[in-house]
C-alpha positions in Angstrom: 1.9 22.5 16.2 0.6 21.5 12.8 -0.9 18.3 11.2 3.0 17.6 10.4 3.6 16.9 14.1 0.4 14.8 14.4 1.4 12.6 11.5 5.4 12.4 12.0 5.8 13.3 15.6 9.2 14.8 14.9 10.1 18.3 14.0 11.3 19.0 10.4 10.3 15.6 9.2 12.0 14.2 6.0 10.0 12.4 3.6 11.8 10.0 1.1 10.6 9.5 -2.5 10.0 5.7 -3.4 10.2 6.1 -7.1 8.3 3.3 -9.0 9.7 2.1 -12.3 7.6 2.5 -15.4 4.2 0.9 -15.1 2.1 -0.8 -17.7 1.2 1.5 -20.7 4.3 3.7 -20.0 6.9 4.2 -22.8 9.6 2.6 -20.8 7.8 -0.2 -19.2 9.5 -3.5 -18.8 7.1 -6.0 -20.4 9.3 -8.8 -19.8 9.9 -8.2 -16.1 6.2 -7.0 -15.8 4.6 -5.8 -12.5 6.6 -8.4 -10.5 9.8 -6.6 -11.4 8.4 -3.2 -10.4 7.1 -4.6 -7.1 10.4 -6.1 -6.4 12.4 -2.8 -7.1 9.8 -0.9 -4.9 10.3 -3.4 -2.0 14.2 -2.9 -2.1 13.7 0.9 -2.2 11.3 1.0 0.6 13.7 -1.1 2.8 16.9 1.0 1.8 15.0 4.1 2.7 13.5 3.0 5.9 16.8 1.4 7.2 18.4 4.9 6.7 15.8 6.3 9.2 13.5 8.7 7.1 10.5 10.0 8.7 8.0 9.3 5.9 7.6 7.9 2.5 6.1 9.4 -0.7 5.3 6.7 -3.5 5.1 8.0 -7.0 5.1 6.8 -10.5 8.3 8.7 -11.1 9.5 6.7 -14.2 6.3 6.9 -15.9 8.0 9.7 -18.1 6.7 11.7 -20.0 3.9 12.2 -17.7 0.1 12.6 -18.4 -2.1 15.2 -16.7 -5.0 12.9 -17.1 -3.7 9.3 -16.5 -5.0 6.1 -17.7 -6.7 3.9 -15.0 -4.0 1.1 -15.3 -1.5 3.5 -13.6 -3.4 4.1 -10.3 -4.6 0.5 -10.4 -1.0 -0.8 -10.6 0.1 1.5 -8.0 -2.7 0.2 -5.8 -1.7 -3.3 -6.1 1.9 -2.5 -5.5 1.1 -0.6 -2.3 -1.3 -3.1 -1.1 1.5 -5.9 -1.4 4.0 -3.5 0.4 1.6 -2.3 3.3 2.8 -4.4 6.0 6.3 -3.6 5.2 5.7 0.2 5.5 6.6 1.3 8.9 6.4 5.1 8.6 3.6 7.4 7.4 3.3 7.5 3.8 1.7 9.5 1.0 1.1 9.0 -2.7 1.5 10.9 -5.9 0.1 9.8 -9.3 2.0 12.1 -11.7 0.4 14.6 -12.7 -3.3 13.6 -11.8 -4.8 15.2 -8.9 -7.9 13.1 -8.9 -6.2 9.8 -9.3 -3.8 10.6 -6.6 -6.7 11.3 -4.1 -8.5 8.2 -5.1 -5.2 6.1 -4.6 -4.7 7.8 -1.2 -8.2 6.7 -0.1 -7.9 3.1 -1.4 -4.3 2.6 0.1 -4.8 4.5 3.5 -2.3 7.1 2.6 -2.0 10.2 4.7 -1.3 12.7 2.2 -1.0 13.5 -1.5 1.4 15.9 -3.3 0.1 17.2 -6.5 -0.5 20.3 -8.8 -3.8 21.4 -7.5 -4.0 25.1 -8.7 -2.8 27.3 -11.6 -2.4 27.2 -15.4 0.9 26.4 -16.9 3.1 26.3 -20.0 4.9 22.8 -19.4 7.0 20.3 -21.2 3.7 18.3 -21.1 1.7 21.0 -22.9 -0.7 23.5 -21.6 -1.5 22.3 -18.1 -4.8 23.3 -16.4 -6.1 22.5 -13.1 -9.7 22.6 -11.2 -8.9 22.8 -7.6 -12.7 23.3 -6.9 -13.6 20.0 -8.4 -10.6 18.1 -7.0 -11.4 19.2 -3.5 -14.9 18.2 -3.8 -13.8 14.9 -5.2 -11.8 14.3 -2.1 -14.9 14.7 0.2 -17.1 12.6 -2.3 -14.8 9.6 -1.9 -14.3 9.8 1.8 -10.8 11.5 1.6 -11.2 14.4 4.0 -8.6 13.1 6.3 -6.0 12.9 3.4 -3.8 16.0 3.6 -3.2 17.9 0.2 0.4 19.2 -0.5 0.1 21.8 -3.2 3.2 22.0 -5.3 3.2 25.7 -5.8 6.4 26.0 -7.9 5.9 23.0 -10.1 8.8 21.2 -11.9 9.2 21.5 -15.8 6.4 24.3 -15.9 5.9 28.1 -15.6 2.7 29.9 -14.6 0.7 31.6 -17.5 0.3 34.9 -15.8 2.5 37.8 -14.3 1.8 37.3 -10.6 4.7 37.2 -8.1 5.3 34.1 -6.0 4.4 36.0 -3.0 0.9 36.8 -4.4 0.4 33.3 -5.6 1.2 32.2 -2.1 -1.1 34.4 -0.4 -4.1 33.8 -2.7 -3.6 30.1 -2.6 -3.6 30.0 1.0 -6.6 32.2 1.1 -8.8 30.7 -1.6 -7.8 27.1 -1.7 -6.9 26.1 2.0 -3.8 23.9 1.3 -2.6 21.6 3.9 1.0 22.3 2.7 3.0 24.1 0.1 5.7 22.5 -1.9 8.6 24.4 -3.4 10.5 22.8 -6.2 13.5 23.5 -8.6 13.4 22.9 -12.3 13.4 19.1 -12.3 13.8 16.2 -9.7 17.1 16.7 -7.9 17.5 20.4 -9.0 18.1 22.7 -6.2 15.2 24.6 -4.8 16.0 28.5 -4.8 16.5 29.4 -1.2 15.0 33.0 -1.8 11.8 31.5 -3.4 11.6 29.1 -0.4 11.8 32.0 2.0 9.3 34.2 0.0 6.7 31.3 0.2 7.4 30.8 3.8 7.1 34.4 4.6 3.6 34.5 2.8 2.2 31.3 3.8 0.9 32.1 7.2 0.4 29.0 9.4 0.4 26.7 6.3 3.3 24.4 6.3 6.1 24.8 3.6 7.9 21.8 2.3 11.2 22.0 0.2 10.5 19.5 -2.6 13.6 19.1 -4.7 17.3 19.3 -4.4 17.9 18.6 -0.7 21.4 17.3 0.1 23.3 16.5 3.2 25.2 19.8 2.5 22.3 22.0 2.3 19.6 20.3 4.3 20.4 22.4 7.4 19.9 25.7 5.5 16.9 24.5 3.8 15.1 23.2 6.8 15.7 26.2 8.9 13.4 27.8 6.4 11.1 25.0 5.5 8.9 22.9 7.8 9.8 19.5 6.1 11.6 18.1 3.2 11.0 15.6 0.4 14.0 14.0 -0.8 14.5 11.5 -3.8 17.6 12.0 -6.0 20.1 12.6 -3.2 19.2 9.3 -1.7 20.0 7.3 -4.8 23.5 5.8 -5.4 25.9 8.6 -6.2 23.1 10.9 -6.2 21.9 9.8 -9.8 18.1 9.9 -10.4 18.1 6.6 -12.3 20.1 4.8 -9.8 18.7 2.7 -6.7 18.3 3.9 -3.2 21.5 4.0 -1.0 21.0 3.5 2.8 24.5 5.0 3.4 23.3 8.2 1.7 20.1 8.4 3.5 21.9 7.9 6.9 24.3 10.7 6.0 21.4 13.2 5.4 19.5 12.0 8.4 22.4 12.4 10.6 22.6 16.2 9.6 18.8 16.5 10.2 19.0 15.0 13.7 21.9 17.4 14.4 19.6 20.4 13.2 16.7 19.0 15.4 19.1 19.1 18.6 19.9 22.7 18.0 16.2 23.8 17.7 
């Protein structure tokens, strides 16, 4: 039993991504539609995902591309407004992710009552967004300072669009992260959103994570969810749930139901 059981009350939970459209200040922000349009899109996404039977929701500013590692205040403030307006419509446990700003993500979680945060908390990387540094000691102390000790931290240990500056193996990184940083979960990703997660890397992380839950973070589909969840403890799914599996398209309840039916079949076999 882990905290996943306490929050989701099902084995192998599936957490669906609710991708917010570009926000004020983002390059692709729709000034004419404004925040009202972003809110409307998020409401439709939320309903489509919940109608399909997902176990949780992770709300992120996915279309704020290209991402900042230190976001402008307007990003988390706008996300807080949107989540506040949707709060009564969220029927499953939810988390937040202000890409890629760990402190802002924690602040947003505390402000909105989110149960968990997914972020890059550890490591130094060469990334599409420049050299990417972190300070997990400061970030975890911030969680305590703002009263967020109940917010679970999911460490993306294989981040998207980035590689470690250093020669350590993923097995060593997993063991040292668990020992030194006490993550609540470890997320294993492919290159980008929707890209398949390497099963061998997922297995290596799981084999070296001890009792820390491992989450497969990208590329989960109806055709591979059984294989991935026989290794991982949970899955985060975004792109597959979109119309025709296209990242930019809206969520499609039929595709959600298709994947969740495979998950239910897996659960019955456990």
